[in-house]
Backbone as XML, in Angstrom:
<?xml version="1.0"?>
<chain id="A" units="angstrom">
  <residue number="1" name="PRO">
    <atom name="N" x="-69.622" y="63.157" z="109.026"/>
    <atom name="CA" x="-70.751" y="62.456" z="108.445"/>
    <atom name="C" x="-71.867" y="63.419" z="108.053"/>
  </residue>
  <residue number="2" name="ALA">
    <atom name="N" x="-72.598" y="63.063" z="107.025"/>
    <atom name="CA" x="-73.664" y="63.921" z="106.513"/>
    <atom name="C" x="-74.739" y="64.162" z="107.561"/>
  </residue>
  <residue number="3" name="THR">
    <atom name="N" x="-75.017" y="63.166" z="108.403"/>
    <atom name="CA" x="-76.065" y="63.346" z="109.409"/>
    <atom name="C" x="-75.665" y="64.414" z="110.416"/>
  </residue>
  <residue number="4" name="ASP">
    <atom name="N" x="-74.394" y="64.488" z="110.752"/>
    <atom name="CA" x="-73.923" y="65.530" z="111.666"/>
    <atom name="C" x="-74.122" y="66.902" z="111.045"/>
  </residue>
  <residue number="5" name="ALA">
    <atom name="N" x="-73.797" y="67.038" z="109.762"/>
    <atom name="CA" x="-73.942" y="68.325" z="109.090"/>
    <atom name="C" x="-75.408" y="68.738" z="109.065"/>
  </residue>
  <residue number="6" name="GLY">
    <atom name="N" x="-76.313" y="67.779" z="108.833"/>
    <atom name="CA" x="-77.738" y="68.088" z="108.800"/>
    <atom name="C" x="-78.241" y="68.599" z="110.128"/>
  </residue>
  <residue number="7" name="SER">
    <atom name="N" x="-77.897" y="67.918" z="111.221"/>
    <atom name="CA" x="-78.341" y="68.374" z="112.535"/>
    <atom name="C" x="-77.623" y="69.672" z="112.880"/>
  </residue>
  <residue number="8" name="GLY">
    <atom name="N" x="-76.413" y="69.821" z="112.389"/>
    <atom name="CA" x="-75.672" y="71.053" z="112.622"/>
    <atom name="C" x="-76.332" y="72.236" z="111.949"/>
  </residue>
  <residue number="9" name="GLN">
    <atom name="N" x="-76.872" y="72.002" z="110.757"/>
    <atom name="CA" x="-77.556" y="73.081" z="110.043"/>
    <atom name="C" x="-78.761" y="73.549" z="110.842"/>
  </residue>
  <residue number="10" name="ALA">
    <atom name="N" x="-79.500" y="72.610" z="111.415"/>
    <atom name="CA" x="-80.671" y="72.979" z="112.201"/>
    <atom name="C" x="-80.246" y="73.804" z="113.418"/>
  </residue>
  <residue number="11" name="ARG">
    <atom name="N" x="-79.214" y="73.342" z="114.119"/>
    <atom name="CA" x="-78.730" y="74.084" z="115.292"/>
    <atom name="C" x="-78.206" y="75.451" z="114.883"/>
  </residue>
  <residue number="12" name="ALA">
    <atom name="N" x="-77.482" y="75.521" z="113.758"/>
    <atom name="CA" x="-76.918" y="76.790" z="113.311"/>
    <atom name="C" x="-78.030" y="77.784" z="112.993"/>
  </residue>
  <residue number="13" name="ALA">
    <atom name="N" x="-79.098" y="77.292" z="112.371"/>
    <atom name="CA" x="-80.209" y="78.173" z="112.013"/>
    <atom name="C" x="-80.868" y="78.749" z="113.264"/>
  </residue>
  <residue number="14" name="GLU">
    <atom name="N" x="-80.763" y="78.035" z="114.372"/>
    <atom name="CA" x="-81.346" y="78.502" z="115.624"/>
    <atom name="C" x="-80.360" y="79.371" z="116.404"/>
  </residue>
  <residue number="15" name="GLY">
    <atom name="N" x="-79.236" y="79.689" z="115.813"/>
    <atom name="CA" x="-78.267" y="80.539" z="116.494"/>
    <atom name="C" x="-77.294" y="79.775" z="117.374"/>
  </residue>
  <residue number="16" name="GLY">
    <atom name="N" x="-77.269" y="78.445" z="117.240"/>
    <atom name="CA" x="-76.344" y="77.637" z="118.021"/>
    <atom name="C" x="-74.982" y="77.561" z="117.335"/>
  </residue>
  <residue number="17" name="TRP">
    <atom name="N" x="-73.971" y="77.231" z="118.106"/>
    <atom name="CA" x="-72.607" y="77.145" z="117.578"/>
    <atom name="C" x="-72.201" y="75.685" z="117.475"/>
  </residue>
  <residue number="18" name="LEU">
    <atom name="N" x="-71.694" y="75.317" z="116.308"/>
    <atom name="CA" x="-71.176" y="73.974" z="116.087"/>
    <atom name="C" x="-69.705" y="73.938" z="116.488"/>
  </residue>
  <residue number="19" name="PRO">
    <atom name="N" x="-69.219" y="72.777" z="116.943"/>
    <atom name="CA" x="-67.778" y="72.677" z="117.193"/>
    <atom name="C" x="-67.015" y="72.716" z="115.876"/>
  </residue>
  <residue number="20" name="TYR">
    <atom name="N" x="-65.822" y="73.291" z="115.895"/>
    <atom name="CA" x="-65.003" y="73.409" z="114.684"/>
    <atom name="C" x="-64.714" y="72.032" z="114.107"/>
  </residue>
  <residue number="21" name="ASP">
    <atom name="N" x="-64.930" y="71.908" z="112.807"/>
    <atom name="CA" x="-64.715" y="70.640" z="112.120"/>
    <atom name="C" x="-64.407" y="70.964" z="110.657"/>
  </residue>
  <residue number="22" name="GLU">
    <atom name="N" x="-63.187" y="70.661" z="110.222"/>
    <atom name="CA" x="-62.787" y="70.999" z="108.856"/>
    <atom name="C" x="-63.626" y="70.274" z="107.807"/>
  </residue>
  <residue number="23" name="ALA">
    <atom name="N" x="-64.010" y="69.026" z="108.076"/>
    <atom name="CA" x="-64.827" y="68.283" z="107.118"/>
    <atom name="C" x="-66.190" y="68.953" z="106.966"/>
  </residue>
  <residue number="24" name="ALA">
    <atom name="N" x="-66.777" y="69.377" z="108.062"/>
    <atom name="CA" x="-68.076" y="70.070" z="108.010"/>
    <atom name="C" x="-67.920" y="71.405" z="107.294"/>
  </residue>
  <residue number="25" name="LEU">
    <atom name="N" x="-66.822" y="72.087" z="107.557"/>
    <atom name="CA" x="-66.548" y="73.369" z="106.898"/>
    <atom name="C" x="-66.499" y="73.176" z="105.376"/>
  </residue>
  <residue number="26" name="ALA">
    <atom name="N" x="-65.808" y="72.146" z="104.934"/>
    <atom name="CA" x="-65.711" y="71.839" z="103.502"/>
    <atom name="C" x="-67.086" y="71.483" z="102.939"/>
  </residue>
  <residue number="27" name="GLN">
    <atom name="N" x="-67.876" y="70.750" z="103.713"/>
    <atom name="CA" x="-69.218" y="70.360" z="103.275"/>
    <atom name="C" x="-70.103" y="71.608" z="103.115"/>
  </residue>
  <residue number="28" name="PHE">
    <atom name="N" x="-70.054" y="72.522" z="104.078"/>
    <atom name="CA" x="-70.853" y="73.749" z="103.986"/>
    <atom name="C" x="-70.428" y="74.572" z="102.767"/>
  </residue>
  <residue number="29" name="ALA">
    <atom name="N" x="-69.110" y="74.630" z="102.502"/>
    <atom name="CA" x="-68.611" y="75.358" z="101.325"/>
    <atom name="C" x="-69.156" y="74.717" z="100.050"/>
  </residue>
  <residue number="30" name="ALA">
    <atom name="N" x="-69.154" y="73.390" z="100.006"/>
    <atom name="CA" x="-69.660" y="72.674" z="98.828"/>
    <atom name="C" x="-71.154" y="72.953" z="98.620"/>
  </residue>
  <residue number="31" name="GLU">
    <atom name="N" x="-71.869" y="73.185" z="99.718"/>
    <atom name="CA" x="-73.306" y="73.468" z="99.644"/>
    <atom name="C" x="-73.584" y="74.959" z="99.400"/>
  </residue>
  <residue number="32" name="GLY">
    <atom name="N" x="-72.518" y="75.775" z="99.390"/>
    <atom name="CA" x="-72.707" y="77.208" z="99.204"/>
    <atom name="C" x="-73.243" y="77.907" z="100.439"/>
  </residue>
  <residue number="33" name="ARG">
    <atom name="N" x="-72.948" y="77.357" z="101.606"/>
    <atom name="CA" x="-73.414" y="77.934" z="102.870"/>
    <atom name="C" x="-72.298" y="78.773" z="103.489"/>
  </residue>
  <residue number="34" name="PRO">
    <atom name="N" x="-72.564" y="80.024" z="103.813"/>
    <atom name="CA" x="-71.544" y="80.832" z="104.494"/>
    <atom name="C" x="-71.345" y="80.362" z="105.930"/>
  </residue>
  <residue number="35" name="VAL">
    <atom name="N" x="-70.106" y="80.496" z="106.420"/>
    <atom name="CA" x="-69.761" y="80.038" z="107.771"/>
    <atom name="C" x="-68.954" y="81.120" z="108.475"/>
  </residue>
  <residue number="36" name="PHE">
    <atom name="N" x="-69.306" y="81.382" z="109.732"/>
    <atom name="CA" x="-68.533" y="82.286" z="110.578"/>
    <atom name="C" x="-67.841" y="81.421" z="111.623"/>
  </residue>
  <residue number="37" name="VAL">
    <atom name="N" x="-66.501" y="81.490" z="111.673"/>
    <atom name="CA" x="-65.746" y="80.689" z="112.637"/>
    <atom name="C" x="-65.137" y="81.608" z="113.695"/>
  </residue>
  <residue number="38" name="ASP">
    <atom name="N" x="-65.431" y="81.278" z="114.943"/>
    <atom name="CA" x="-64.924" y="81.995" z="116.115"/>
    <atom name="C" x="-63.832" y="81.137" z="116.742"/>
  </residue>
  <residue number="39" name="PHE">
    <atom name="N" x="-62.569" y="81.516" z="116.511"/>
    <atom name="CA" x="-61.445" y="80.843" z="117.160"/>
    <atom name="C" x="-61.268" y="81.522" z="118.508"/>
  </residue>
  <residue number="40" name="THR">
    <atom name="N" x="-61.487" y="80.792" z="119.589"/>
    <atom name="CA" x="-61.579" y="81.397" z="120.910"/>
    <atom name="C" x="-61.006" y="80.476" z="121.979"/>
  </residue>
  <residue number="41" name="ALA">
    <atom name="N" x="-60.923" y="80.975" z="123.205"/>
    <atom name="CA" x="-60.515" y="80.168" z="124.352"/>
    <atom name="C" x="-61.114" y="80.789" z="125.614"/>
  </residue>
  <residue number="42" name="ALA">
    <atom name="N" x="-61.420" y="79.953" z="126.576"/>
    <atom name="CA" x="-62.031" y="80.425" z="127.823"/>
    <atom name="C" x="-61.135" y="81.438" z="128.543"/>
  </residue>
  <residue number="43" name="TRP">
    <atom name="N" x="-59.820" y="81.266" z="128.443"/>
    <atom name="CA" x="-58.872" y="82.129" z="129.149"/>
    <atom name="C" x="-58.528" y="83.397" z="128.366"/>
  </residue>
  <residue number="44" name="CYS">
    <atom name="N" x="-59.081" y="83.545" z="127.167"/>
    <atom name="CA" x="-58.780" y="84.698" z="126.304"/>
    <atom name="C" x="-59.740" y="85.845" z="126.640"/>
  </residue>
  <residue number="45" name="VAL">
    <atom name="N" x="-59.226" y="86.858" z="127.322"/>
    <atom name="CA" x="-60.054" y="87.981" z="127.756"/>
    <atom name="C" x="-60.646" y="88.722" z="126.560"/>
  </residue>
  <residue number="46" name="THR">
    <atom name="N" x="-59.836" y="88.979" z="125.539"/>
    <atom name="CA" x="-60.324" y="89.674" z="124.349"/>
    <atom name="C" x="-61.471" y="88.894" z="123.707"/>
  </residue>
  <residue number="47" name="CYS">
    <atom name="N" x="-61.328" y="87.568" z="123.654"/>
    <atom name="CA" x="-62.375" y="86.718" z="123.070"/>
    <atom name="C" x="-63.690" y="86.891" z="123.824"/>
  </residue>
  <residue number="48" name="GLN">
    <atom name="N" x="-63.604" y="86.899" z="125.152"/>
    <atom name="CA" x="-64.822" y="87.008" z="125.965"/>
    <atom name="C" x="-65.477" y="88.376" z="125.786"/>
  </residue>
  <residue number="49" name="VAL">
    <atom name="N" x="-64.666" y="89.423" z="125.697"/>
    <atom name="CA" x="-65.209" y="90.765" z="125.475"/>
    <atom name="C" x="-65.878" y="90.833" z="124.096"/>
  </residue>
  <residue number="50" name="ASN">
    <atom name="N" x="-65.226" y="90.298" z="123.071"/>
    <atom name="CA" x="-65.799" y="90.302" z="121.721"/>
    <atom name="C" x="-67.133" y="89.556" z="121.676"/>
  </residue>
  <residue number="51" name="LYS">
    <atom name="N" x="-67.211" y="88.430" z="122.409"/>
    <atom name="CA" x="-68.478" y="87.688" z="122.461"/>
    <atom name="C" x="-69.572" y="88.581" z="123.025"/>
  </residue>
  <residue number="52" name="ARG">
    <atom name="N" x="-69.245" y="89.228" z="124.159"/>
    <atom name="CA" x="-70.248" y="90.046" z="124.854"/>
    <atom name="C" x="-70.632" y="91.282" z="124.029"/>
  </residue>
  <residue number="53" name="VAL">
    <atom name="N" x="-69.645" y="91.959" z="123.469"/>
    <atom name="CA" x="-69.884" y="93.227" z="122.778"/>
    <atom name="C" x="-70.457" y="93.036" z="121.375"/>
  </residue>
  <residue number="54" name="ALA">
    <atom name="N" x="-69.981" y="92.025" z="120.656"/>
    <atom name="CA" x="-70.349" y="91.899" z="119.241"/>
    <atom name="C" x="-71.132" y="90.624" z="118.914"/>
  </residue>
  <residue number="55" name="LEU">
    <atom name="N" x="-70.591" y="89.466" z="119.261"/>
    <atom name="CA" x="-71.181" y="88.214" z="118.791"/>
    <atom name="C" x="-72.517" y="87.883" z="119.447"/>
  </residue>
  <residue number="56" name="ARG">
    <atom name="N" x="-72.742" y="88.377" z="120.663"/>
    <atom name="CA" x="-74.027" y="88.127" z="121.334"/>
    <atom name="C" x="-74.995" y="89.300" z="121.178"/>
  </residue>
  <residue number="57" name="ALA">
    <atom name="N" x="-74.599" y="90.318" z="120.441"/>
    <atom name="CA" x="-75.479" y="91.473" z="120.213"/>
    <atom name="C" x="-76.690" y="91.024" z="119.401"/>
  </residue>
  <residue number="58" name="ASP">
    <atom name="N" x="-77.858" y="91.514" z="119.771"/>
    <atom name="CA" x="-79.090" y="91.095" z="119.094"/>
    <atom name="C" x="-79.034" y="91.316" z="117.588"/>
  </residue>
  <residue number="59" name="ASN">
    <atom name="N" x="-78.528" y="92.489" z="117.154"/>
    <atom name="CA" x="-78.452" y="92.781" z="115.713"/>
    <atom name="C" x="-77.605" y="91.744" z="114.988"/>
  </residue>
  <residue number="60" name="VAL">
    <atom name="N" x="-76.495" y="91.367" z="115.591"/>
    <atom name="CA" x="-75.579" y="90.402" z="114.966"/>
    <atom name="C" x="-76.222" y="89.017" z="114.937"/>
  </residue>
  <residue number="61" name="LYS">
    <atom name="N" x="-76.803" y="88.600" z="116.058"/>
    <atom name="CA" x="-77.456" y="87.284" z="116.099"/>
    <atom name="C" x="-78.590" y="87.211" z="115.080"/>
  </residue>
  <residue number="62" name="GLN">
    <atom name="N" x="-79.357" y="88.281" z="114.951"/>
    <atom name="CA" x="-80.452" y="88.298" z="113.978"/>
    <atom name="C" x="-79.919" y="88.167" z="112.548"/>
  </residue>
  <residue number="63" name="ARG">
    <atom name="N" x="-78.814" y="88.868" z="112.257"/>
    <atom name="CA" x="-78.231" y="88.788" z="110.908"/>
    <atom name="C" x="-77.676" y="87.395" z="110.627"/>
  </residue>
  <residue number="64" name="PHE">
    <atom name="N" x="-77.036" y="86.787" z="111.623"/>
    <atom name="CA" x="-76.538" y="85.423" z="111.423"/>
    <atom name="C" x="-77.698" y="84.512" z="111.002"/>
  </residue>
  <residue number="65" name="VAL">
    <atom name="N" x="-78.839" y="84.657" z="111.664"/>
    <atom name="CA" x="-79.997" y="83.819" z="111.351"/>
    <atom name="C" x="-80.592" y="84.201" z="109.999"/>
  </residue>
  <residue number="66" name="SER">
    <atom name="N" x="-80.842" y="85.500" z="109.774"/>
    <atom name="CA" x="-81.505" y="85.916" z="108.533"/>
    <atom name="C" x="-80.632" y="85.657" z="107.305"/>
  </residue>
  <residue number="67" name="ASP">
    <atom name="N" x="-79.305" y="85.724" z="107.459"/>
    <atom name="CA" x="-78.398" y="85.458" z="106.338"/>
    <atom name="C" x="-78.028" y="83.978" z="106.241"/>
  </residue>
  <residue number="68" name="ASN">
    <atom name="N" x="-78.611" y="83.158" z="107.133"/>
    <atom name="CA" x="-78.393" y="81.710" z="107.120"/>
    <atom name="C" x="-76.910" y="81.355" z="107.256"/>
  </residue>
  <residue number="69" name="ILE">
    <atom name="N" x="-76.243" y="82.027" z="108.190"/>
    <atom name="CA" x="-74.817" y="81.801" z="108.442"/>
    <atom name="C" x="-74.656" y="80.619" z="109.398"/>
  </residue>
  <residue number="70" name="VAL">
    <atom name="N" x="-73.815" y="79.682" z="109.030"/>
    <atom name="CA" x="-73.470" y="78.582" z="109.931"/>
    <atom name="C" x="-72.452" y="79.139" z="110.935"/>
  </residue>
  <residue number="71" name="LEU">
    <atom name="N" x="-72.692" y="78.901" z="112.207"/>
    <atom name="CA" x="-71.785" y="79.379" z="113.253"/>
    <atom name="C" x="-70.955" y="78.211" z="113.760"/>
  </residue>
  <residue number="72" name="MET">
    <atom name="N" x="-69.637" y="78.415" z="113.764"/>
    <atom name="CA" x="-68.731" y="77.367" z="114.189"/>
    <atom name="C" x="-67.750" y="77.950" z="115.206"/>
  </residue>
  <residue number="73" name="ARG">
    <atom name="N" x="-67.578" y="77.253" z="116.318"/>
    <atom name="CA" x="-66.659" y="77.724" z="117.354"/>
    <atom name="C" x="-65.471" y="76.786" z="117.446"/>
  </residue>
  <residue number="74" name="ALA">
    <atom name="N" x="-64.271" y="77.361" z="117.277"/>
    <atom name="CA" x="-63.021" y="76.617" z="117.394"/>
    <atom name="C" x="-62.451" y="76.917" z="118.774"/>
  </residue>
  <residue number="75" name="ASP">
    <atom name="N" x="-62.767" y="76.051" z="119.734"/>
    <atom name="CA" x="-62.375" y="76.274" z="121.132"/>
    <atom name="C" x="-60.943" y="75.796" z="121.361"/>
  </residue>
  <residue number="76" name="TRP">
    <atom name="N" x="-60.074" y="76.770" z="121.607"/>
    <atom name="CA" x="-58.638" y="76.498" z="121.779"/>
    <atom name="C" x="-58.238" y="76.529" z="123.254"/>
  </residue>
  <residue number="77" name="THR">
    <atom name="N" x="-59.221" y="76.412" z="124.147"/>
    <atom name="CA" x="-58.957" y="76.481" z="125.592"/>
    <atom name="C" x="-57.868" y="75.504" z="126.004"/>
  </residue>
  <residue number="78" name="ASN">
    <atom name="N" x="-57.915" y="74.285" z="125.467"/>
    <atom name="CA" x="-56.929" y="73.252" z="125.811"/>
    <atom name="C" x="-55.879" y="73.067" z="124.731"/>
  </residue>
  <residue number="79" name="ARG">
    <atom name="N" x="-55.702" y="74.096" z="123.887"/>
    <atom name="CA" x="-54.685" y="74.097" z="122.828"/>
    <atom name="C" x="-54.792" y="72.883" z="121.912"/>
  </residue>
  <residue number="80" name="ASP">
    <atom name="N" x="-56.008" y="72.619" z="121.468"/>
    <atom name="CA" x="-56.298" y="71.518" z="120.546"/>
    <atom name="C" x="-55.407" y="71.637" z="119.304"/>
  </residue>
  <residue number="81" name="GLU">
    <atom name="N" x="-54.743" y="70.557" z="118.944"/>
    <atom name="CA" x="-53.779" y="70.559" z="117.832"/>
    <atom name="C" x="-54.431" y="70.889" z="116.493"/>
  </residue>
  <residue number="82" name="ARG">
    <atom name="N" x="-55.650" y="70.375" z="116.258"/>
    <atom name="CA" x="-56.345" y="70.677" z="114.996"/>
    <atom name="C" x="-56.582" y="72.183" z="114.859"/>
  </residue>
  <residue number="83" name="ILE">
    <atom name="N" x="-56.932" y="72.808" z="115.971"/>
    <atom name="CA" x="-57.197" y="74.249" z="115.945"/>
    <atom name="C" x="-55.887" y="75.019" z="115.819"/>
  </residue>
  <residue number="84" name="THR">
    <atom name="N" x="-54.829" y="74.518" z="116.443"/>
    <atom name="CA" x="-53.507" y="75.138" z="116.286"/>
    <atom name="C" x="-53.119" y="75.161" z="114.810"/>
  </residue>
  <residue number="85" name="GLN">
    <atom name="N" x="-53.352" y="74.052" z="114.106"/>
    <atom name="CA" x="-53.039" y="73.966" z="112.679"/>
    <atom name="C" x="-53.920" y="74.912" z="111.861"/>
  </residue>
  <residue number="86" name="ALA">
    <atom name="N" x="-55.194" y="75.020" z="112.228"/>
    <atom name="CA" x="-56.102" y="75.925" z="111.513"/>
    <atom name="C" x="-55.661" y="77.379" z="111.713"/>
  </residue>
  <residue number="87" name="LEU">
    <atom name="N" x="-55.269" y="77.731" z="112.918"/>
    <atom name="CA" x="-54.764" y="79.084" z="113.194"/>
    <atom name="C" x="-53.535" y="79.365" z="112.328"/>
  </residue>
  <residue number="88" name="ALA">
    <atom name="N" x="-52.646" y="78.374" z="112.235"/>
    <atom name="CA" x="-51.411" y="78.537" z="111.463"/>
    <atom name="C" x="-51.701" y="78.794" z="109.993"/>
  </residue>
  <residue number="89" name="GLN">
    <atom name="N" x="-52.800" y="78.240" z="109.465"/>
    <atom name="CA" x="-53.161" y="78.477" z="108.067"/>
    <atom name="C" x="-53.426" y="79.963" z="107.809"/>
  </residue>
  <residue number="90" name="PHE">
    <atom name="N" x="-53.777" y="80.688" z="108.872"/>
    <atom name="CA" x="-54.023" y="82.123" z="108.748"/>
    <atom name="C" x="-52.858" y="82.944" z="109.302"/>
  </residue>
  <residue number="91" name="GLY">
    <atom name="N" x="-51.713" y="82.268" z="109.512"/>
    <atom name="CA" x="-50.529" y="82.962" z="110.002"/>
    <atom name="C" x="-50.638" y="83.395" z="111.458"/>
  </residue>
  <residue number="92" name="ARG">
    <atom name="N" x="-51.475" y="82.705" z="112.217"/>
    <atom name="CA" x="-51.683" y="83.063" z="113.620"/>
    <atom name="C" x="-51.154" y="81.957" z="114.522"/>
  </residue>
  <residue number="93" name="ASN">
    <atom name="N" x="-50.748" y="82.374" z="115.710"/>
    <atom name="CA" x="-50.321" y="81.376" z="116.695"/>
    <atom name="C" x="-51.109" y="81.517" z="117.987"/>
  </residue>
  <residue number="94" name="GLY">
    <atom name="N" x="-52.257" y="82.195" z="117.909"/>
    <atom name="CA" x="-53.110" y="82.351" z="119.081"/>
    <atom name="C" x="-54.463" y="82.916" z="118.701"/>
  </residue>
  <residue number="95" name="VAL">
    <atom name="N" x="-55.301" y="83.059" z="119.712"/>
    <atom name="CA" x="-56.653" y="83.585" z="119.538"/>
    <atom name="C" x="-56.708" y="85.001" z="120.127"/>
  </residue>
  <residue number="96" name="PRO">
    <atom name="N" x="-57.661" y="85.807" z="119.730"/>
    <atom name="CA" x="-58.815" y="85.504" z="118.901"/>
    <atom name="C" x="-58.510" y="85.566" z="117.407"/>
  </residue>
  <residue number="97" name="LEU">
    <atom name="N" x="-59.322" y="84.836" z="116.666"/>
    <atom name="CA" x="-59.325" y="84.903" z="115.212"/>
    <atom name="C" x="-60.768" y="84.690" z="114.769"/>
  </residue>
  <residue number="98" name="TYR">
    <atom name="N" x="-61.230" y="85.552" z="113.881"/>
    <atom name="CA" x="-62.601" y="85.468" z="113.374"/>
    <atom name="C" x="-62.530" y="85.381" z="111.861"/>
  </residue>
  <residue number="99" name="VAL">
    <atom name="N" x="-63.138" y="84.323" z="111.299"/>
    <atom name="CA" x="-63.072" y="84.096" z="109.863"/>
    <atom name="C" x="-64.491" y="83.910" z="109.335"/>
  </residue>
  <residue number="100" name="LEU">
    <atom name="N" x="-64.811" y="84.677" z="108.300"/>
    <atom name="CA" x="-66.103" y="84.557" z="107.631"/>
    <atom name="C" x="-65.857" y="83.953" z="106.250"/>
  </residue>
  <residue number="101" name="TYR">
    <atom name="N" x="-66.425" y="82.767" z="106.034"/>
    <atom name="CA" x="-66.326" y="82.089" z="104.741"/>
    <atom name="C" x="-67.581" y="82.427" z="103.944"/>
  </residue>
  <residue number="102" name="ASP">
    <atom name="N" x="-67.384" y="82.904" z="102.721"/>
    <atom name="CA" x="-68.540" y="83.248" z="101.884"/>
    <atom name="C" x="-69.124" y="81.988" z="101.246"/>
  </residue>
  <residue number="103" name="ARG">
    <atom name="N" x="-70.107" y="82.181" z="100.380"/>
    <atom name="CA" x="-70.801" y="81.047" z="99.749"/>
    <atom name="C" x="-69.895" y="80.223" z="98.842"/>
  </residue>
  <residue number="104" name="LYS">
    <atom name="N" x="-68.756" y="80.786" z="98.445"/>
    <atom name="CA" x="-67.803" y="80.055" z="97.612"/>
    <atom name="C" x="-66.725" y="79.385" z="98.469"/>
  </residue>
  <residue number="105" name="GLY">
    <atom name="N" x="-66.789" y="79.596" z="99.794"/>
    <atom name="CA" x="-65.802" y="79.022" z="100.693"/>
    <atom name="C" x="-64.553" y="79.875" z="100.829"/>
  </residue>
  <residue number="106" name="GLU">
    <atom name="N" x="-64.599" y="81.118" z="100.306"/>
    <atom name="CA" x="-63.445" y="82.014" z="100.423"/>
    <atom name="C" x="-63.480" y="82.722" z="101.770"/>
  </residue>
  <residue number="107" name="ALA">
    <atom name="N" x="-62.315" y="82.772" z="102.413"/>
    <atom name="CA" x="-62.217" y="83.284" z="103.775"/>
    <atom name="C" x="-61.880" y="84.772" z="103.821"/>
  </residue>
  <residue number="108" name="SER">
    <atom name="N" x="-62.550" y="85.471" z="104.740"/>
    <atom name="CA" x="-62.202" y="86.854" z="105.079"/>
    <atom name="C" x="-61.907" y="86.878" z="106.566"/>
  </residue>
  <residue number="109" name="VAL">
    <atom name="N" x="-60.759" y="87.436" z="106.926"/>
    <atom name="CA" x="-60.379" y="87.520" z="108.332"/>
    <atom name="C" x="-60.848" y="88.860" z="108.884"/>
  </residue>
  <residue number="110" name="LEU">
    <atom name="N" x="-61.565" y="88.810" z="109.997"/>
    <atom name="CA" x="-62.031" y="90.022" z="110.659"/>
    <atom name="C" x="-60.977" y="90.472" z="111.671"/>
  </residue>
  <residue number="111" name="PRO">
    <atom name="N" x="-61.065" y="91.727" z="112.119"/>
    <atom name="CA" x="-60.093" y="92.213" z="113.118"/>
    <atom name="C" x="-60.189" y="91.437" z="114.431"/>
  </residue>
  <residue number="112" name="GLU">
    <atom name="N" x="-59.113" y="91.517" z="115.237"/>
    <atom name="CA" x="-59.099" y="90.823" z="116.525"/>
    <atom name="C" x="-60.046" y="91.463" z="117.527"/>
  </residue>
  <residue number="113" name="LEU">
    <atom name="N" x="-60.270" y="92.769" z="117.397"/>
    <atom name="CA" x="-61.220" y="93.465" z="118.263"/>
    <atom name="C" x="-62.490" y="93.709" z="117.466"/>
  </residue>
  <residue number="114" name="LEU">
    <atom name="N" x="-63.588" y="93.109" z="117.922"/>
    <atom name="CA" x="-64.844" y="93.199" z="117.190"/>
    <atom name="C" x="-65.795" y="94.213" z="117.805"/>
  </residue>
  <residue number="115" name="THR">
    <atom name="N" x="-66.615" y="94.784" z="116.930"/>
    <atom name="CA" x="-67.767" y="95.572" z="117.341"/>
    <atom name="C" x="-68.945" y="95.022" z="116.543"/>
  </residue>
  <residue number="116" name="GLU">
    <atom name="N" x="-70.158" y="95.392" z="116.941"/>
    <atom name="CA" x="-71.328" y="95.001" z="116.148"/>
    <atom name="C" x="-71.136" y="95.475" z="114.714"/>
  </residue>
  <residue number="117" name="GLY">
    <atom name="N" x="-70.705" y="96.724" z="114.553"/>
    <atom name="CA" x="-70.546" y="97.326" z="113.230"/>
    <atom name="C" x="-69.574" y="96.575" z="112.343"/>
  </residue>
  <residue number="118" name="ILE">
    <atom name="N" x="-68.468" y="96.119" z="112.915"/>
    <atom name="CA" x="-67.468" y="95.381" z="112.134"/>
    <atom name="C" x="-68.065" y="94.070" z="111.609"/>
  </residue>
  <residue number="119" name="VAL">
    <atom name="N" x="-68.775" y="93.351" z="112.472"/>
    <atom name="CA" x="-69.362" y="92.073" z="112.060"/>
    <atom name="C" x="-70.453" y="92.306" z="111.017"/>
  </residue>
  <residue number="120" name="LEU">
    <atom name="N" x="-71.321" y="93.288" z="111.253"/>
    <atom name="CA" x="-72.402" y="93.570" z="110.308"/>
    <atom name="C" x="-71.841" y="94.034" z="108.962"/>
  </residue>
  <residue number="121" name="ALA">
    <atom name="N" x="-70.783" y="94.850" z="108.981"/>
    <atom name="CA" x="-70.163" y="95.316" z="107.736"/>
    <atom name="C" x="-69.571" y="94.137" z="106.951"/>
  </residue>
  <residue number="122" name="ALA">
    <atom name="N" x="-68.961" y="93.176" z="107.651"/>
    <atom name="CA" x="-68.400" y="91.997" z="106.987"/>
    <atom name="C" x="-69.518" y="91.170" z="106.349"/>
  </residue>
  <residue number="123" name="LEU">
    <atom name="N" x="-70.647" y="91.060" z="107.044"/>
    <atom name="CA" x="-71.788" y="90.321" z="106.491"/>
    <atom name="C" x="-72.356" y="91.059" z="105.278"/>
  </residue>
  <residue number="124" name="ASP">
    <atom name="N" x="-72.435" y="92.398" z="105.363"/>
    <atom name="CA" x="-72.917" y="93.202" z="104.227"/>
    <atom name="C" x="-72.020" y="93.018" z="103.019"/>
  </residue>
  <residue number="125" name="LYS">
    <atom name="N" x="-70.707" y="93.079" z="103.250"/>
    <atom name="CA" x="-69.730" y="92.955" z="102.161"/>
    <atom name="C" x="-69.869" y="91.590" z="101.481"/>
  </residue>
  <residue number="126" name="MET">
    <atom name="N" x="-70.033" y="90.553" z="102.297"/>
    <atom name="CA" x="-70.185" y="89.201" z="101.752"/>
    <atom name="C" x="-71.478" y="89.113" z="100.938"/>
  </residue>
  <residue number="127" name="LYS">
    <atom name="N" x="-72.535" y="89.696" z="101.450"/>
    <atom name="CA" x="-73.843" y="89.665" z="100.763"/>
    <atom name="C" x="-73.749" y="90.384" z="99.409"/>
  </residue>
  <residue number="128" name="GLU">
    <atom name="N" x="-73.089" y="91.539" z="99.397"/>
    <atom name="CA" x="-72.930" y="92.308" z="98.155"/>
    <atom name="C" x="-72.109" y="91.521" z="97.136"/>
  </residue>
  <residue number="129" name="ALA">
    <atom name="N" x="-71.055" y="90.881" z="97.597"/>
    <atom name="CA" x="-70.164" y="90.136" z="96.711"/>
    <atom name="C" x="-70.867" y="88.941" z="96.070"/>
  </residue>
  <residue number="130" name="SER">
    <atom name="N" x="-71.881" y="88.403" z="96.744"/>
    <atom name="CA" x="-72.556" y="87.214" z="96.215"/>
    <atom name="C" x="-73.688" y="87.575" z="95.243"/>
  </residue>
  <residue number="131" name="LYS">
    <atom name="N" x="-73.962" y="88.857" z="95.073"/>
    <atom name="CA" x="-75.040" y="89.271" z="94.148"/>
    <atom name="C" x="-74.587" y="89.185" z="92.704"/>
  </residue>
</chain>
């Protein structure tokens, strides 16, 4: 629903993570809003390290906000079928998976092991491509 997307935009702008939702993803693409999707699980050690090392880094959080990136978390802790299908669209059968959708809704897959530099470089590349 549109009201969910609106409140989601406010939360995203504050650095909050929205739950993964394909309809919302399509809506953000239609609005020209970039989206970063974190496919993760509580039991995934690599996912937790990436969160700590890269996704929670101040530089990265600041860029997400300044670049107006919608943050979406696809929590696969309980092997949610919708998320399993989304992973399969990228040829994956597990987590972690990090996908940055540009303003046109085109997806770029980031490496499984993240650093601040990798995330910032992906954001830079997306910004350059949209000029």
